[in-house]
N, C-alpha and C positions, 0 to 999 in steps of 0.2 A: 541159643551159641553152639561149637560142638563139642564135644568130652572134654582134647581137647587145648579151646578155652575153656575152655569151668578147670585145667586141675594148674592151668597158667594164673586161674583166677584168682582159683584156692590160696597157691606159690606168695601170690603178690604181692596180698594179700592180707597174706596170715592170718587171714579167717582161719575158726576152728573152731569142729563138733559139739562145744558139749562133749559129753560124756562119750558122745557114739563116735564112729568108728567111718567111715565112707568108705563102697566099695562098689565099686566102676567096673568088677570087671565077671562076676557069677549075684545071682537070687540067694545068701542064707540064712540059716538061723541059729547061729552065733546072737551071746545074744546083742544089744545093741551098736547097734547098725544099720545107716541111709543108708542107702544104694540107687544106683540107677543102670540098667543092663541094656541093653539092647537081645530080647531069645523072638528068634520067627523074623519075623519086619514091626517089633510093636516093642517099643522103650516101657521099663514098666522103669513107676519112682517107689522101694519096699523104702522099709523100713522092722525092726525086728526091735522089740519087748527086751523085757530082764529074764523070760523065762518059756513066753508063747508061738517060740517062734517066726515065719517073716509076714506079709498081711503089706498089700498091693494099694498104696496111696493114690495114682495116679497113673495109666499109659496113652502115651503117645503115640501117632503115624512118627513124627516130629523131631531128628535130633535138636534142637533148636530148639522147641517146644517145651524140650524135654529135660535143659538144660534150663536151663529161666524157669520150671517149677522147680528140679531137686536145688539149683544156686535159691533158689528162694530162700529151700523150708529149712536147708540147711541153717539160712541164717536166723531164720526161726529158733532155733539150738546151737547158736556159737553165746 
């Protein structure tokens, strides 16, 4: 799915990511974030913990694959 489709699906299904915030516009080191962002030509799905900065869960060259994976990741924390 695309980024826009992901946002619509999360709203429509009222999916919560537990204690995590969802960030789609930048990589941040803020605590408890799940994110998916485009850096250069690579989509990066990342996570932050309470104190340790961010780490990349997976990288994709395709937006649809990135947001499918990100959606599945969000479901794990909801």
